[in-house]
C-alpha positions as CSV (number, residue, x, y, z in Angstrom):
1,M,45.7,-78.4,-156.6
2,S,44.1,-80.1,-153.5
3,T,42.6,-82.8,-155.7
4,Q,46.0,-83.7,-157.1
5,I,47.5,-84.0,-153.7
6,Q,44.7,-86.0,-152.2
7,N,44.7,-88.3,-155.2
8,G,48.4,-88.3,-155.7
9,S,48.8,-91.8,-154.3
10,S,46.3,-93.3,-156.7
11,H,47.9,-92.1,-159.9
12,S,49.8,-95.3,-160.4
13,H,46.8,-97.6,-160.1
14,A,46.1,-97.7,-163.9
15,S,49.8,-98.1,-164.8
16,S,50.5,-101.1,-162.6
17,S,48.2,-103.8,-161.6
18,S,50.9,-105.3,-159.3
19,S,50.4,-102.3,-156.9
20,Q,46.8,-103.4,-156.3
21,H,47.3,-107.2,-156.4
22,P,50.6,-108.3,-155.0
23,P,52.0,-111.6,-156.4
24,S,51.1,-114.7,-154.4
25,N,54.6,-115.1,-153.0
26,Q,54.4,-111.6,-151.3
27,Q,52.5,-110.8,-148.2
28,P,50.1,-107.9,-148.6
29,L,51.3,-104.7,-146.9
30,S,50.2,-104.1,-143.3
31,R,47.9,-101.2,-142.6
32,Y,50.9,-99.2,-141.3
33,E,53.0,-99.9,-144.4
34,S,50.1,-99.0,-146.7
35,Q,49.6,-95.8,-144.9
36,K,53.3,-95.0,-144.9
37,K,53.5,-95.6,-148.6
38,R,50.4,-93.4,-149.2
39,D,51.8,-90.6,-147.0
40,W,55.1,-90.8,-148.8
41,N,53.4,-90.6,-152.2
42,T,51.3,-87.7,-151.1
43,F,54.3,-85.7,-149.8
44,G,56.2,-86.4,-153.0
45,Q,53.2,-85.1,-155.0
46,Y,53.0,-82.0,-152.8
47,L,56.6,-81.2,-153.5
48,K,56.1,-81.7,-157.3
49,N,53.1,-79.3,-157.2
50,Q,55.2,-76.5,-155.7
51,S,56.2,-73.8,-158.1
52,P,59.0,-74.4,-158.9
53,P,58.8,-78.1,-158.1
54,V,61.1,-79.2,-155.2
55,P,63.2,-82.2,-155.7
56,L,63.2,-84.6,-152.7
57,S,67.0,-84.1,-152.4
58,Q,66.4,-80.4,-151.8
59,C,63.6,-80.8,-149.3
60,N,64.1,-79.4,-145.9
61,F,62.2,-78.8,-142.7
62,N,60.5,-75.7,-144.1
63,H,58.9,-77.8,-146.8
64,V,57.7,-80.2,-144.2
65,L,56.2,-77.4,-142.0
66,D,54.5,-76.0,-145.1
67,F,53.1,-79.4,-145.9
68,L,51.7,-79.8,-142.4
69,R,50.1,-76.4,-142.6
70,Y,48.7,-77.3,-146.0
71,L,47.1,-80.4,-144.5
72,D,45.1,-78.3,-142.0
73,Q,42.6,-77.4,-144.6
74,F,41.5,-81.1,-144.7
75,G,41.3,-81.5,-140.9
76,K,38.3,-82.5,-139.0
77,T,39.2,-81.3,-135.5
78,K,37.5,-78.1,-134.4
79,V,40.1,-75.8,-132.7
80,H,38.5,-72.9,-131.0
81,L,40.3,-69.5,-131.3
82,H,41.1,-67.3,-128.3
83,G,38.2,-65.0,-129.0
84,C,35.6,-67.8,-129.3
85,I,33.1,-68.1,-126.4
86,F,33.7,-71.9,-126.4
87,F,37.5,-71.6,-126.1
88,G,38.6,-74.0,-123.4
89,Q,35.4,-76.0,-123.4
90,P,35.8,-79.7,-124.2
91,T,32.2,-80.1,-125.4
92,P,30.7,-76.8,-126.6
93,P,26.9,-76.6,-126.6
94,A,26.5,-75.0,-130.0
95,P,28.4,-74.7,-133.3
96,C,30.9,-71.9,-134.0
97,A,32.9,-70.5,-136.9
98,C,36.3,-71.7,-135.6
99,P,38.5,-73.5,-138.1
100,L,38.8,-77.3,-138.5
101,R,42.4,-78.5,-138.3
102,Q,44.4,-81.7,-138.4
103,A,44.5,-83.3,-134.9
104,W,47.9,-83.2,-133.2
105,G,47.9,-87.0,-132.9
106,S,47.3,-87.4,-136.6
107,L,50.2,-85.1,-137.4
108,D,52.5,-86.8,-135.0
109,A,51.8,-90.2,-136.5
110,L,52.2,-88.8,-140.0
111,I,55.6,-87.4,-139.2
112,G,56.6,-90.7,-137.7
113,R,55.6,-92.6,-140.9
114,L,57.3,-90.0,-143.2
115,R,60.5,-90.1,-141.1
116,A,60.7,-93.8,-141.5
117,A,59.8,-93.7,-145.2
118,Y,62.5,-91.1,-145.8
119,E,65.2,-93.4,-144.4
120,E,63.7,-96.4,-146.2
121,H,64.1,-94.5,-149.5
122,G,67.8,-94.0,-148.9
123,G,67.8,-90.8,-146.9
124,S,70.3,-90.4,-144.0
125,P,69.0,-90.0,-140.5
126,E,71.2,-87.0,-140.0
127,T,69.6,-85.2,-142.9
128,N,66.0,-86.4,-142.3
129,P,63.8,-83.3,-142.7
130,F,61.0,-85.0,-140.7
131,G,63.2,-85.5,-137.6
132,G,64.5,-82.0,-137.0
133,G,64.0,-79.9,-133.9
134,A,61.8,-77.4,-135.8
135,I,59.3,-80.2,-136.5
136,R,59.3,-81.3,-132.9
137,V,58.7,-77.7,-131.8
138,Y,55.9,-77.3,-134.3
139,L,54.2,-80.5,-133.1
140,R,54.5,-79.5,-129.4
141,E,53.0,-76.1,-130.2
142,V,50.1,-77.7,-132.0
143,K,49.5,-80.1,-129.1
144,E,49.5,-77.3,-126.5
145,C,47.3,-75.0,-128.6
146,Q,44.7,-77.8,-129.2
147,A,44.8,-78.8,-125.6
148,K,44.1,-75.2,-124.4
149,A,41.4,-74.7,-127.0
150,R,39.6,-77.8,-125.8
151,G,40.3,-77.2,-122.1
152,I,41.9,-80.6,-121.8
153,P,45.6,-80.6,-120.9
154,Y,47.7,-83.4,-122.2
155,K,49.5,-85.1,-119.4
156,K,52.9,-86.7,-119.9
157,K,52.6,-90.4,-119.2
158,K,54.9,-91.5,-116.4
159,K,57.1,-94.5,-117.1
160,K,56.1,-97.6,-115.1
161,R,58.7,-99.0,-112.9
162,N,59.4,-102.7,-112.7
163,P,58.0,-103.5,-109.2
164,I,60.2,-106.5,-108.8
165,K,63.5,-104.6,-109.0
166,G,62.8,-102.1,-106.4
167,T,61.0,-104.3,-103.8
168,Q,63.4,-107.2,-103.2
169,S,64.5,-107.4,-99.7
170,A,67.9,-108.4,-98.5
171,K,66.5,-111.7,-97.4
172,D,65.2,-112.4,-100.9
173,I,68.4,-111.6,-102.5
174,E,70.4,-113.7,-100.0
175,H,68.1,-116.6,-100.8
176,Q,68.6,-116.2,-104.6
177,V,72.4,-116.2,-104.1
178,S,72.5,-119.5,-102.1
C-alpha cells in the first residue's frame, strides 16, 4: 500500500507526455505548484486506497488526520519518547530506538498546499477539510511535542512595528502639514 501512495503522483507519466513536457506557450510549474500538485495527487491516491475508497466529496478532517498520521512512517525526524534518556536533548550523543516522524514544519507546509489545492479544485473554503480547527489543534500538538522532545521551545515571532509611524514628533508632523 505504501508503494502505491508514494508513487501515486507518477501513475500518469506514461499516459500523458504533456504532464512531463508542457507546451512551449505554457510556463513550467513553479516548485511550489509542482509540490502542491504532487501532494494533491498523493492525498487523492490515499483516499482511493482506503477500504472502502473515500470519494473526495465525502472527505472530512478525520481523513486528513489519518493521512497525516499515515505519513509519519515516512518521516526522517527523530522524536524522543518521554521514557528515552535523550528526551529533551537537542543533540543526543548516541542513537536510540525512538521513532522517526514527519517534522512539524513539513506537515504545516503540506496542509497549506493541500488547503490551497482543495479550493483550486472547486472546494468551498467553508467546507475545506484541511482548514478546520481539528487540523490546527493537531499541528499545534505535534509542534509542542517535537519541541519538548528536542528540548528546543518554539517561540512565537513578534510582529515588527513600523518605526516611522510610532516615532514621529509633533514638530515633524507640523512640518509635513505646512
